[in-house]
Every structure is written in C-alpha cells, then in structure tokens.
C-alpha positions as CSV (number, residue, x, y, z in Angstrom):
1,M,135.1,98.0,123.4
2,A,136.3,96.5,120.1
3,S,137.8,93.1,120.2
4,N,141.2,92.4,119.0
5,P,141.1,90.8,115.6
6,V,142.2,87.1,115.5
7,S,145.3,86.7,113.3
8,A,145.1,84.2,110.5
9,P,147.0,81.0,111.1
10,R,150.5,80.6,109.7
11,F,151.8,77.5,107.9
12,F,155.3,76.4,106.9
13,V,156.8,74.1,104.4
14,L,158.7,71.3,106.2
15,R,162.0,70.0,104.5
16,D,165.1,68.5,105.7
17,D,168.0,70.7,106.2
18,M,170.2,69.4,103.5
19,H,174.1,70.0,104.0
20,G,173.4,71.2,107.6
21,H,175.2,69.9,110.7
22,F,172.6,67.1,111.2
23,D,172.2,66.1,107.5
24,T,170.9,62.5,107.5
25,R,169.0,60.5,104.9
26,F,167.8,57.1,104.4
27,S,167.0,54.6,101.7
28,Q,164.8,51.6,101.8
29,V,166.3,48.0,101.5
30,A,165.0,45.3,99.4
31,P,162.7,43.4,99.5
32,E,160.3,46.4,99.6
33,N,156.7,45.8,100.3
34,R,154.3,48.3,98.8
35,G,150.6,48.9,99.2
36,E,148.1,50.4,96.9
37,A,148.4,54.0,95.8
38,P,145.8,56.4,97.4
39,Q,143.0,57.6,95.1
40,C,140.7,60.5,95.2
41,P,137.3,59.4,96.5
42,Q,135.6,61.8,94.0
43,C,137.6,61.5,90.6
44,G,139.5,58.3,91.2
45,R,142.9,59.8,90.3
46,T,146.0,58.6,92.0
47,I,146.9,61.2,94.5
48,G,150.0,59.8,96.2
49,M,152.9,57.5,96.1
50,L,152.8,53.7,96.9
51,P,152.9,53.3,100.7
52,W,155.8,51.5,102.2
53,L,154.7,48.4,104.2
54,P,156.5,46.3,106.8
55,P,159.1,45.0,107.3
56,Y,160.7,48.4,107.7
57,R,164.4,47.8,106.8
58,A,166.6,50.6,105.7
59,E,170.1,52.0,105.2
60,L,170.9,55.2,107.2
61,E,173.4,57.6,105.7
62,L,175.0,60.4,107.8
63,Y,176.2,63.4,105.8
64,G,176.5,65.8,108.6
65,E,178.4,65.6,111.9
66,D,175.6,63.9,113.9
67,F,172.2,62.2,113.3
68,G,169.2,64.3,112.9
69,D,165.7,64.1,114.5
70,F,164.0,64.2,111.1
71,V,165.1,62.1,108.2
72,D,163.7,62.4,104.6
73,G,163.7,59.5,102.2
74,P,162.5,58.5,98.7
75,G,158.8,58.2,99.4
76,Y,156.1,59.9,101.4
77,E,157.4,58.2,104.6
78,V,160.0,59.9,106.8
79,L,162.0,58.8,109.9
80,I,161.8,60.6,113.2
81,S,163.9,60.0,116.2
82,E,162.5,58.5,119.4
83,R,162.8,61.8,121.2
84,F,160.9,63.5,118.4
85,A,158.2,60.8,118.6
86,D,158.0,61.0,122.4
87,A,157.7,64.9,122.4
88,F,155.2,64.9,119.6
89,R,152.8,62.6,121.4
90,A,153.4,64.2,124.8
91,D,152.6,67.6,123.4
92,G,149.4,66.4,121.7
93,L,150.4,67.3,118.2
94,T,148.5,65.7,115.3
95,G,148.9,64.7,111.7
96,L,151.7,62.0,111.8
97,L,150.7,58.4,111.2
98,G,152.3,55.1,111.9
99,F,155.1,55.3,114.4
100,H,156.7,52.0,113.4
101,P,160.1,51.0,114.5
102,V,162.7,50.7,111.7
103,E,165.7,48.3,111.5
104,F,168.8,49.5,110.0
105,V,170.8,47.0,108.1
106,R,173.6,49.4,107.3
107,L,174.9,52.7,108.6
108,R,177.1,54.9,106.5
109,G,179.0,58.0,107.6
110,K,179.8,60.2,104.7
111,G,180.2,63.5,106.5
112,S,181.2,62.7,110.0
113,K,184.9,63.2,110.9
114,S,184.7,60.8,113.8
115,R,186.5,57.4,113.3
116,A,184.4,55.8,116.2
117,P,181.8,53.3,115.0
118,L,178.4,54.9,114.2
119,V,175.6,54.4,116.7
120,A,172.3,55.7,115.5
121,P,169.5,56.7,117.7
122,R,166.2,54.7,117.6
123,Y,164.0,55.9,114.7
124,F,160.3,55.4,113.7
125,V,158.7,55.4,110.3
126,V,155.8,57.9,110.0
127,S,153.8,59.5,107.3
128,A,151.9,62.7,107.2
129,C,148.1,62.6,106.8
130,F,146.4,63.9,103.7
131,G,144.9,67.0,105.2
132,S,141.6,68.9,104.5
133,G,143.5,72.1,103.9
134,A,143.4,73.0,100.2
135,V,145.8,75.2,98.1
136,D,144.1,78.4,97.1
137,E,144.7,78.6,93.4
138,T,143.8,82.2,93.1
139,R,146.3,83.4,95.8
140,S,149.1,80.8,95.3
141,R,151.7,81.3,92.6
142,L,152.1,78.0,90.8
143,R,153.0,76.9,87.5
144,R,150.7,74.0,86.7
145,T,151.4,71.4,84.0
146,R,147.6,70.7,83.8
147,A,144.6,72.5,85.0
148,V,142.9,71.5,88.2
149,T,139.5,69.7,87.5
150,C,138.6,68.0,90.6
151,S,137.2,70.0,93.6
152,E,138.2,67.3,96.1
153,C,141.8,66.3,95.4
154,R,142.6,69.5,93.3
155,S,145.4,67.4,91.5
156,G,147.3,69.2,88.8
157,G,151.0,68.8,88.0
158,V,153.3,71.6,89.4
159,S,156.5,72.6,87.5
160,S,157.3,75.5,89.8
161,I,156.2,77.1,93.1
162,H,156.6,80.8,94.0
163,G,154.5,80.9,97.2
164,F,151.4,79.1,98.6
165,A,148.3,80.2,100.2
166,L,145.7,78.0,101.9
167,E,142.0,78.4,101.1
168,Q,140.4,79.9,104.1
169,G,138.1,77.6,106.2
170,T,139.6,74.3,104.6
171,W,142.2,73.6,107.4
172,Q,140.9,71.3,110.2
173,G,143.7,71.8,112.7
174,E,146.3,69.2,111.6
175,D,149.8,70.1,112.7
176,V,151.5,68.1,109.9
177,F,149.7,67.4,106.7
178,R,149.9,67.1,102.9
179,P,147.5,69.7,101.4
180,R,144.9,69.2,98.8
181,G,146.3,70.5,95.5
182,E,150.0,69.7,96.3
183,R,150.1,66.3,98.1
184,G,153.9,66.3,97.4
185,T,154.7,69.0,99.9
186,L,154.6,68.8,103.7
187,F,152.8,71.6,105.5
188,V,153.0,72.2,109.2
189,S,151.2,74.5,111.6
190,E,152.7,77.4,113.6
191,R,152.2,75.3,116.7
192,F,154.5,72.6,115.1
193,A,157.1,75.4,114.3
194,G,157.1,76.3,118.0
195,F,157.4,72.7,119.0
196,V,160.5,72.2,116.8
197,Q,162.2,75.3,118.4
198,R,161.2,74.5,122.0
199,H,162.5,70.9,121.8
200,R,165.5,71.9,119.6
201,L,164.7,69.3,117.1
202,T,167.2,69.0,114.2
203,N,167.6,68.6,110.5
204,M,164.4,70.5,109.7
205,S,164.0,73.5,107.6
206,L,160.8,75.5,107.9
207,T,159.7,78.1,105.4
208,L,156.6,80.2,105.5
209,I,154.3,78.9,102.7
210,E,153.9,82.2,101.1
211,E,157.8,82.6,100.9
212,Y,158.5,79.0,99.7
213,V,160.1,78.8,96.2
214,W,160.7,75.7,94.1
215,D,161.7,76.4,90.6
216,P,164.1,73.7,89.2
217,L,164.0,75.0,85.6
218,G,164.4,78.7,86.7
219,R,161.3,79.8,84.8
220,G,160.2,82.4,87.5
221,P,156.8,83.1,88.8
222,P,153.7,82.9,86.6
223,E,152.5,86.2,85.2
224,A,148.9,85.2,84.5
225,D,146.3,82.8,86.0
226,P,148.3,80.5,88.3
227,S,145.8,77.7,87.7
228,A,146.3,77.7,83.9
229,P,148.8,75.1,82.5
230,T,152.1,76.8,81.5
C-alpha cells in the first residue's frame, strides 16, 4: 500500500492588523538603551537592528476600539499581552525570546470612543529569533537592491516583495522566526497560525508567504532573475 505523501509545511508573514478593531502601537521612551547590532558570523555584515535593552519603558497608543494582543513598534521588538505569553508557553511554541515586562509611562487613545480612563493589559517585550530557514532566491519573487553574496546571512537589500519561498531543508521547526535573506520580515509556522485562531488572539494579520506582497514604489514583480539587483 502506498503511503500518503507528507504535505510541505506552510508559512505565513506576520504583521499587525493596522486600522483594525484592535489596532494598537507603541513607541519607546527616552532614555533608550541599545545593544550591539547582530552580525553575520561568516561575512561580518550587520544583519539586524540595534536591540532594545532595559529598562523597558514605552508609550502605548490605542487606535482601535480595544487593546490588541500583538503590538508592533519601531524596532525588531514587539509587545505581546500576558494572555498571549501564557498561551504561547503553555502550548509549547518556540521562537520568541525575552518575555520582559514593560512599563507604560503614557497611554493614548486615538481611536477608542470610550471616555473612560484607559486601562491597558499587562504586556511583555519579546523578539523573534533569527531562524535557520532561508529564503529561496530561485523561487521567491524579490527585487534586490544588491546581490546576495553570503551563503550564511544571504543579506541583500529588498525594494519589493511579490511572494516568498523557503529553501527546502533549512527550516528547523521554529514557530516564529526571521528568515535568512529577509531578516526584516516575521515568518510564522502553520502551527502558530492555528494557535492564533484557537486562542482568538487579536491585532495580527497572517498572509501565506507565497502570497505576500510589499511594493511601496509600485514597480511590480521582477521579470528576470529575482536575485539580480534591480
């Protein structure tokens, strides 16, 4: 009897649900302590933003009607609600680092119609790991500002994205990660997508990586080799 083929894992790009019912954002408050930028162990190139270090103090802005469970900000760090954090750890998901409590020095309600004083849930500062999963340059549709030259970090500026693919065999099972070749984008596993739906977590937008489009200049998808600078 022939065995059923194992389906390939699916991945999603995670972003906040801007302009949604739970639209929430944060900004860091001075003085901001910063660490050293991460560097590729092979080529030495900077591959990420300066990490935010304690004390974690921030301003929280509510643009929707209620606070979301996921809050994006200016750097690689994001905020997650206490119920998100508890469920993530209880379900055994991987890829988020830190879980540091954050202090809010100011709450602003720009979208809420309620006149009652704002009361925010407890939030934690987390960052996504730099994963082993690598963007497949031959199957992804990217406009690069410079060619990829390092086989480890695969850094190369991106001016537009018209669908990703991960190179087979590179993903090591992380549920939330920043892929090699596009550290500025958050990838999540199919298990994480089910986790979000099961716990009804808010202020998150999930798009299949092969359907994700980011084209701020409206140049359209590349017509030739996606790894060549355009």
